[in-house]
TORNU-242709 format. One record per residue: residue in three letters; z, y, x of N, C-alpha, C in turn. Coordinates in steps of 0.02 Angstrom, whole numbers, plus 32768, in hexadecimal, padded with zeros to 4 digits. Example, Ala and Ser with C-alpha at 12.3 -4.5 7.8 and 13.67 -1.06 7.14 Angstrom:
2
ALA81867EE4829481867F1F826781867F5B8294 SER81627F90828281657FCB82AC818A80028285 
REM end
This chain:
257
MET995D6CC151D999906CE851C699926CF85179 THR99D26D08515E99DB6D29511799DD6D78510A GLY99DF6DA1514A99F06DDA51479A356DFB5150 ARG9A526DB651529AA16DDD51329ACE6E155146 LEU9AAA6E2651729ABF6E7851A39A876EA851AE GLU9A546E9351749A2A6ED9517A9A496F0D5164 GLY9A2B6F4051959A336F84518A9A716F9151BE LYS9A9C6F6551C49AE76F8551F29AE26F8E523C ILE9B086FB6524D9B006FC552909B3F6FAD52A3 ALA9B376F6952E79B696F4953059B6A6F575349 LEU9BAF6F6153649BC16F68539D9BEE6F3C53BA ILE9BB76F1153F39BD76EDD540E9BE46ED1545B THR9C216EC7546F9C336ECC54B29C276E9654CC GLY9C126E80551A9C176E4C55529BDA6E305529 VAL9B956E45550B9B516E1C550D9B3A6DF75535 GLY9B596E07557A9B1D6DE055B09B296DAB55BE GLY9B3C6D7755979B4E6D3555939B6C6D0B5589 GLY9B676CCA556A9B9D6CA655509B996CBD54F8 ILE9BDA6CBB54DC9BDB6CC4548B9BC36D235489 GLY9BCC6D3054B89BAE6D8154969B5F6D875496 VAL9B476D6854BE9AEC6D7454C79AD86D3E5497 THR9B026D04545B9AEA6CEE542A9B006D2253F4 ALA9B3C6D4253F49B396D7153BE9B106DAE53B6 ALA9AF26DC353FC9AC16DF453FC9A876DD953E5 ARG9A716DA553EB9A3A6D8553CF9A2D6D7A5383 ARG9A626D52536D9A896D47532D9A7A6D85530A PHE9AB16DBA52FF9AC46DF752D39A646E1952EC ALA9A4B6E2453179A0B6E48531799D86E1552DB ALA99D06DD852E599B16DA152D099BB6DAA526E GLU9A036DC952659A206DC2521B9A156DFB5206 GLY9A006E42522499E76E79521B9A106EB25231 ALA9A456EA852619A606EEE526D9A466EFF52BC ARG9A4A6F4D52AD9A2A6F6352E99A726F645319 VAL9A5A6F4253559AA36F35538C9A8D6F5F53C8 VAL9AD86F5F53D99AE46F8D53FC9B1A6F7B5437 GLY9B066F50546F9B3E6F4854939B396F5754D9 CYS9B7E6F2954F09B7B6F40553D9B926F085564 ASP9B936F1055A89BB76EF555E19BD76EEC5610 ILE9BF86EE5563E9BF76F0956879BB96EEC56B1 ASP9BA16EC256AC9B6B6EA556CF9B3B6EC656C3 ARG9B0F6EEF56D79AC96F0E56C69AA06EC656C1 ASP9A816EB756F09A4A6E8C56FA9A536E5856B1 SER9A936E4356959A926E2356599A7F6E4B5622 ALA9AAC6E7A562A9AA36EB655E79A516EC455DD ALA9A316EBF561C99EC6ECD560B99CA6E9B55F5 ALA99DA6E51560B99BD6E1355FD99B46DFF55B1 THR99F26E1F55989A036E15555699E36E3A5521 GLU99E16E75553A99BF6EAA5517996D6E975522 LYS994D6E6D553699186E67554399016E1D5520 LEU99356DFC550A99346DA65500992C6DDD54A2 VAL99666DF9548C99696E05544E992D6E395433 ARG99116E50545D98D86E8B545298826E5A543D ALA98896E29547498446DF8546D98626DCB543F GLU989A6DC5541A98A56D9A53DD98A16DCD53A0 GLY98876DFD53A898726E37537798B86E515357 GLY98F56E505372991E6E64535C99336EBB537E GLU99576EED535599546F2A5365999B6F36538E ILE999B6F4453E699DE6F4B53FE99CD6F725435 THR9A036F8C54499A036FB8548A9A406FA054A4 VAL9A446F7E54E89A776F73551A9A806FA0555B MET9AD06FB655559ADD6FDC55989AFA6FBF55C8 GLY9AF46FAE55F69B116F89563C9B4D6FAD565E GLY9B696F8D56929B976FB256BE9BB46FD856A5 VAL9BCD6FB8565B9C156FDE56389C4E6FC25647 ASP9C8B6FD7565F9CC06FC6566A9CEF6FD6562B LEU9CF76F9E55FB9D216FBE55CC9D776FB655BE GLY9D876F9455FE9DC16F9F561E9DE96FE1561F ASP9D94700C563E9DC6706556449DA470695601 ALA9DDE709855E89DE970A655B09DB270EE55AF GLU9DA2711055EA9D73714D55DB9D26713255D3 GLU9D2170F555F49CE170D555EC9CD070B055C1 ALA9D13708A55889D0F707A55519CFA70A95501 ARG9D1B70EB55259D19711B54F19CC2714854F3 SER9CA4714355469C57715855439C2871355523 TRP9C3D70DE55289C1770B6550B9C2370AC54C6 VAL9C5770C154AB9C5370A654519C2070FB543F ASP9C2D713A54529C2F717354449BD171775445 ALA9BBB715254809B78713E54939B5771105452 ALA9B6F70EB54629B5C709B54259B5370CD53ED VAL9B8070EF53C19B8870F853839B3E7132538C ALA9B3E715053AB9B09718B53A89AC3717053B1 THR9AC8712B53D19A7A710353D49A5E70F75385 TYR9A7270E1535F9A6370E253219A8C70FA52EA ASP9AA4712553029ACA716F52CE9AED714D52A4 GLY9B1F712252D49B437106529A9B6970C152AA ILE9B9D70AC52909BD0706D529E9BDE70585268 ASP9BDC700D52639BE56FD652259C186FAC5243 ILE9C056F9152719C246F5E52899C3D6F5C52D9 LEU9C766F5F52E99C8B6F5C53369CB56F085336 TYR9C8C6EEA53739C8C6EAB53829CA96E9F53C7 ASN9CEA6EA453CB9D0A6EA2540A9D046E585426 ASN9CD86E42544E9CD46DF3545D9CD36DFF54C4 ALA9CD96E2E54DA9CD36E3155219D246E285532 SER9D276DFB556E9D716DE6557F9D676DD055C1 THR9D996DBD55E99D906DA156239DE36D95562F GLN9DED6D6C56599E396D6056779E436D2D56A7 ARG9E886D2D56C69E9A6CF556EB9EE16CCF56D1 PHE9EDD6C8056FF9EFB6C6256D79F226C49572E ALA9F776C3D57209F976C3A57519FDD6BFC5728 PRO9FFD6BE05750A0396BDD572BA06A6C0E5731 ILEA0A16C155712A0CC6C4956FEA0F96C735754 GLUA10D6C38576FA12A6C4957C3A0D76C4F57F1 GLUA0A66C5757DBA0726C565800A0516C8A57ED LEUA0526CAA57BCA0296CED57A3A02E6D1E57AA SERA0156D4457D5A00D6D7457EEA0286DC357E2 VALA04A6DE157CFA0476E2257B7A0006E3B57AE GLN9FD86E4957E09F996E5057CF9F5C6E26579E ASP9F756DFD57A99F596DC257879F696DD5573B TRP9F966DDB57259FB46DEE56E59FA46E2856C9 ASP9FA56E5C56F79F7D6EA656E39F346EA556D0 PHE9F196E7157059ED36E6A56FA9EBA6E5256CD THR9EDF6E1B56AA9ED86E0156649EE16E215632 MET9F156E5256289F266E7755FC9EFE6EB255EF ARG9EE46EDD562B9EA66EFD56269E686EE75600 ASN9E666EAE561B9E156E9456069E226E5755D4 GLU9E566E5B55A59E4E6E4755609E6C6E64553D LEU9EA26E9555409ED26EAF550F9EA96EF2551D ASN9EB86F18554C9EBA6F5F55519E6D6F765536 LEU9E466F5955529DFA6F6A55399DE76F6354E2 VAL9E096F3854DF9E0E6F25548D9E2B6F825467 PHE9E546F8254809E846FC7545F9E66701C5474 TYR9E2C6FEE54B69E00703C54C79DCC704F549E THR9DBB7018548B9D82701454729D87701E5414 VAL9DBC700453F29DC7701053BE9DD9705C53AD LYS9E14707E53E79E2670A853E19DE770E353DB ALA9DA070E254009D6A710753FF9D4170FE53BD ALA9D3F70BE53AD9D1770B153749D3670DC5339 TRP9D7C70C553379D9570E052F99D88711E52C6 PRO9D85715652EF9D6E719352E39D28718652B7 HIS9CF3717552D89CB6715652CD9CB7712A5280 LEU9CF6710052869CEC70C952379CF470F15210 LYS9D297121520B9D54714F51D49D17716D51D4 SER9CF0719A51ED9CAA71A851C99C6D71A151B6 CYS9C77716B51C79C38714B51A99C6171275167 GLY9C94711D515B9CA4710851179CC170BB510F GLY9CDD709E51569CF5706D51679CD57036518F GLY9CD36FF951869CB36FC051B29CDB6F9251B4 SER9CBF6F5B51F29CEA6F2352089CF86F1F5257 VAL9D436F1952689D4D6F01529D9D496EC9529E ILE9D346EA152E29D386E5952DE9D446E5A532E ASN9D906E36533D9DA86E3C53779DAE6DFC5387 VAL9DA76DD853D69DAC6D9353D99DF76D8A53F6 GLY9E146D5253D39E5A6D3F53E69E416CFC5417 SER9E836CD354039E6D6C8454209EA36C525412 ILE9E956C13540A9EDB6BED53EB9EFF6BEC5431 ALA9EF16C00545A9F2D6C0C548F9F5E6C435471 ALA9F576C66544B9F876C8154429FB56C7B53FD LEU9FA56C3C53F09FCD6C0853BB9FF86BDF53CB ARG9FE16BB55414A00E6B7A541BA00E6B80547D GLYA0316B6454A6A02B6B5854DD9FFA6B1954EE VAL9FDB6B20551E9FB56AD055349FCE6AA4556D GLU9FC16A7755709FCE6A5155A09FAC6A5255F0 PHE9F676A5C55CC9F246A4D56189F256A90564B MET9F426AC5562C9F256B0E563C9F606B41564E ALA9F786B5156649FAF6B9A567C9F896BCA5653 GLN9F9E6BF056139F846C20560A9F9A6C6A55F3 ASN9FE86C655622A00E6C9B55FF9FF06CD955F4 ALA9FDB6CF456199FB66D3056149F686D4755E1 HIS9F566D0C55D59F326D0055B19F3A6CFE5566 SER9F666CD855649F8C6CCB550D9FA86CFF54FC THR9FD66D22552A9FE86D63552C9FC96D9B5510 ALA9F8D6D92552E9F606DE255199F396DCA54E6 LYS9F226D9654C99F156D8254829F406D7F5458 GLY9F826D68545B9FB16D79542B9F9F6DC65411 GLY9FB96DF554419F9E6E42544A9F696E38541A VAL9F416E3B54129EFD6E5353FF9F0F6E3653B0 ILE9F2A6E0C53A89F376DE9535D9F5E6E26533E ALA9F936E3853609FD16E6253519FAA6E98534A LEU9F856EAD535B9F626EEB535D9F3C6EE5531D THR9F176EB753159EE86EBD52E89F0C6EC652AB LEU9F516EAE529A9F706EA3526B9F836EEF5258 GLN9F8B6F1C52809F9B6F5152709F5C6F815261 LEU9F326F82528C9EEF6F95527F9ED16F8F5232 VAL9EF06F4C52119EE06F3B51BB9F0E6F6951A2 VAL9F4E6F7E51A89F6C6FB4516F9F636FFC5190 GLU9F3E700F51B19F38705851D69ED9705B51B0 GLY9EAA702C51C39E72702C51AE9E657021515A GLY9E9A6FF5512E9E706FF851019E7B703250D7 PRO9E8F706650D59E9B70AA50B19E3570DA50C1 HIS9E2670C251099DEA70D8510F9DBA70A850FE GLY9DAE705C50E29D86702350E09D6C700D5117 ILE9DBE7018513F9DA46FE751919DBA6FB55189 ARG9D9D6F6F518F9DB96F37518C9DBE6F0751C5 ALA9DF06EF651E99DF96ED2521F9E0E6E8A520E ASN9E036E6A52449DFF6E13523C9E026DFB528B VAL9E0F6DC152949E236DAF52CF9DE26D4852C9 ILE9DCD6D4753119DAF6CF953049DD16CDF5359 SER9DEE6CAE534B9E0F6C9D53779DEC6C4B537C PRO9DBF6C4953BF9D9E6C0F53CD9DDC6BE353FF GLY9DB76BAA53E79DEA6B6B54179D9F6B5A5450 LEU9DBF6B26547D9D816B0E54AD9D456B3454B0 THR9D136B5154A99CD96B5D549E9CAF6B5C54E8 GLU9C786B3554E59C456B3E55069C2E6B89552A THR9C3B6BAC55719C146BD4557F9BF06BD455BE PRO9BEF6C0055EC9BD16BF0562C9C0B6BE4565D ASN9C3B6C00564C9C886BF5567A9CA36BA2566B THR9C896B8E56239CB36B5856129C866B205613 ALA9C586B2256129C126AE1561A9C1C6AAF5649 PRO9C206ADB56989C306AA856BB9C756A7A56C1 MET9CA56A9656A49CE46A4F567F9CD26A3F5657 LEU9CB36A4D56219CA76A2155EC9C7469EB55FE ALA9C4D69F5563E9C1C69C1563E9C4269895665 ASP9C6B699556899CA7695D56B89CE0696C569B PRO9D0B696256549D4C697856509D8469625687 PRO9DAA697256919DE9696756A89E12692B5678 GLU9E1668EE568E9E3B68B956679E6E68E4562E ARG9EA1690A56619ECC692756379EB1694D55F9 MET9E83698856089E5F699055DB9E4A698655AD ARG9E22694B55AA9DF9692755739E3E68EF5558 LYS9E7968E855729E9D68C955499EC868E65515 VAL9EE8692F55329F06696155019EE6698054E7 VAL9E8B698F54EF9E7F69C854D09E38699C54BE LEU9E11699354D49DC3697354A69DDB693A547E ASP9DF5690F548E9DFA68C7546E9E2868D05430 ARG9E4E691D542B9E77692D53EC9E55695B53C3 ILE9E0D697353C29DEF69A1539B9DD7696D5361 PRO9DF6696D53259DE4695252EF9D87693452CE LEU9D77699452F29D40697B52CE9D0469645320 GLY9D37695053399D10692F53769CCC693C53B5 ARG9CDB697C53B99CB569BB53E29CDE69F05403 HIS9CBC6A10543B9CEB6A4954499C9D6A7E541E GLY9CB96AD054279C8A6AF653FC9C5D6B145429 GLN9C226B2054089BE46B3B54219BF16B875411 PRO9BD96BAA543C9BC26C0A54209BBF6C0E53DD GLU9B9A6BE553CD9B7D6BEF53789BB66BD2534B ASP9BDD6BC5534D9C156BBA53339C3A6BF15314 ILE9C3F6C0F535F9C726C5153539C4B6C845331 VAL9C0F6C7D534D9BDF6CC553209BDB6CC152E4 ASN9BCE6C7652C19BC36C6F52709C086C95525D ALA9C446C9152899C866CA5525E9C716CF95267 ALA9C676D0D52A09C566D5F52979C126D695277 VAL9BFB6D5652639BAA6D6F522C9BC96D7451F1 PHE9C006D4D51E19C156D5251A39C406D86519C LEU9C736D9A51C39C9F6DB351C59C856E0451C5 ALA9C596E1651E89C216E5151F09C056E6051AB SER9BF66E2951829BC66E2C514F9BFC6E365119 ASP9BD76E6C50DC9BE86E69509F9C226E285074 GLU9BFC6DF950869C2A6DC050739C736DC35072 SER9C876DE850B79CC16DE150AC9CEB6E1F50AD SER9CD96E3950839CDE6E9150769D246E94504C TRP9D456E5C50439D8F6E6B50269DBB6E35505B ILE9D9B6E2B50979DD26E0350B19DD66E2550F5 SER9E116E3B510C9E336E6351449E676E2E515A GLY9E7A6E3651939EC76E2051C49EC96DD051AE ALA9E7E6DB551B29E7B6D7E51B39E7B6D58520A ASN9EB06D2152219E896D0252659E666CDD5252 ILE9E206CCD52669DFF6C91525E9DFD6C5D527E VAL9E096C2F528D9E2B6BF752BF9DDF6BD352CE VAL9DC86BC952F09D706BAA52F89D846B7B5338 ASP9DA26B3953279DAC6B1053579DAF6ACA533E GLY9D8B6A9F53089D716A6753089DC06A4A52D9 GLY9DE86A6752C49E286A4D52BE9E766A4952F1 GLY9E4C6A59532C9E7A6A4853749EBD6A4D535C SER9EBE6AA653519F0F6ABA53469F4A6A9D531E VAL9F256A7452E59F5F6A7452BF9F816A2052DD LEU9F626A1E52FC9F8C69C8532B9FBE69EB5345 GLY9FF869CE533EA04069DE5367A04269B753B9 
REM end
C-alpha cells in the first residue's frame, strides 16, 4: 500500500462483512486510523481482530443500531473521541427489503427508509460539528445505480427511493459543507458480490443474467474492492477539489438503455 490515508482518522459504518470489512482493511492498510461499527457484535469483533492482525490501527464497536438517532450520535461521539478527531465519514452500512409496489408493506418501506436513508442523516448530523471543529473532511455516502434507473429483475421501490434520498442529501451537504472545508460525495455501485448476493451470482436466474449480467460492458459483476478503490480516492487528498460527485461503479452497465 502507498500510505494514501496516512494520519487520517476514518469512521466507517457497517464493517462487519461484505464491502465494509474490505473498506476497514484497506483504509487501515493505507495508513488511516479506523473506527468502525456494526450492528452485529460478533462480526464487529472479527473485523477488529483481522485488521489488527494485519498491522492496522482500528477500533470497532459492535451492537450499534445506526437507525436509532441517539445510538448513531453516541457512536459518532465515541468514535471521534477514540483518536481525538475525524477526517473521513464513510457511510457504508445499509439494509433493505424488496417487493413489488402492490405487495410492499408500509412496515417494509419504513424499515428500508430507516436503514438506508435515516441512518445516513443521523450519522452525518452527529459528525457535522466534529468535522467543522477539525477543519473539514470527507463525507462518503453510498448510493446505488438503483437510484438512477428502474430494473426488470427485482422490484426495489423502497431501496431506489432511499438511495435517491442519499444522493439528494449529499448534494445539500456539498453546499453547506464547502465553507467549512467539508467535502461530500457519493459512490453508486452496480451489482456487487457480497455475502448477500454471492449465492444469487453463483447461479443467477436467467432473467437477471439476460437483463443485467450479460449487459455489463466490462463483462463481470463488481467485487468489494472495486467500490473501496473509489472510496479510498474520495477519502484521500487526491480528491481535495472534488465535492458533489456521484461516482458510478458498475462496469458501465447503467449507460445502456
